[in-house]
C-alpha positions in Angstrom: 157.9 166.3 108.9 155.6 165.0 111.6 154.9 161.9 109.5 158.6 161.1 109.1 159.2 161.4 112.8 156.2 159.2 113.5 157.3 156.6 111.0 160.8 156.6 112.4 159.4 156.2 115.9 157.3 153.3 114.8 160.3 151.7 113.1 162.4 152.2 116.2 159.8 150.6 118.4 159.4 147.6 116.0 163.2 147.1 115.9 163.3 147.3 119.7 160.6 144.6 119.9 162.4 142.4 117.5 165.7 142.5 119.4 164.3 140.2 122.1 162.3 137.1 121.5 160.5 137.6 124.8 159.4 141.1 123.9 158.3 140.0 120.5 156.3 137.1 122.0 154.7 139.4 124.5 153.8 141.9 121.8 152.3 139.0 119.7 150.3 137.8 122.7 148.9 141.3 123.4 148.1 141.7 119.7 146.4 138.3 119.6 144.3 139.1 122.7 143.3 142.7 121.6 142.9 142.1 117.9 142.6 138.4 117.1 141.2 138.6 113.5 144.0 140.8 112.1 146.6 138.6 113.9 145.2 135.5 112.3 145.0 137.2 108.9 148.6 138.4 109.1 149.7 134.9 110.2 147.8 133.3 107.3 149.4 135.8 104.8 152.9 135.1 106.3 152.4 131.3 106.1 151.2 131.6 102.5 154.1 133.8 101.5 156.7 131.4 103.1 155.0 128.4 101.5 154.9 130.0 98.0 158.5 131.1 98.3 159.7 127.7 99.4 157.7 126.0 96.7 159.2 128.2 94.0 162.7 127.6 95.4 162.2 123.9 95.4 160.8 123.9 91.9 163.6 126.0 90.5 166.2 123.8 92.2 164.8 120.6 90.9 164.4 122.0 87.4 168.0 123.3 87.3 169.7 120.0 88.1 168.1 118.1 90.9 168.7 117.8 94.5 171.6 115.8 96.0 171.3 115.1 99.7 175.0 114.4 100.0 177.8 115.6 97.8 181.1 113.9 98.3 184.2 115.7 97.1 187.2 113.5 97.2 190.6 115.0 96.8 192.7 114.1 93.8 195.3 111.8 95.3 198.8 111.7 93.7 200.3 108.3 93.1 203.4 107.9 95.2 206.7 106.5 93.9 206.6 103.9 96.6 203.6 102.4 95.1 201.0 103.7 97.5 198.8 106.8 97.5 200.2 110.0 98.8 197.9 112.4 100.5 
């Protein structure tokens, strides 16, 4: 029971830190000053994870049908009886 309460307290503290960018930046700065090696290691792991995920998404997207920077969807216009195009 003590472990559950401790885990919930840690989770609540982490959520409280993440609610404010300033608090999160301050916590990151303190962590970087106090423990620089684990901070760099966690940063490297996070960068690697984001890079791998982005690469997989790009590969799958290109394999499935290619990328189109702009997709233009034009409405089907009806031909008017007056000879023009009705919107």
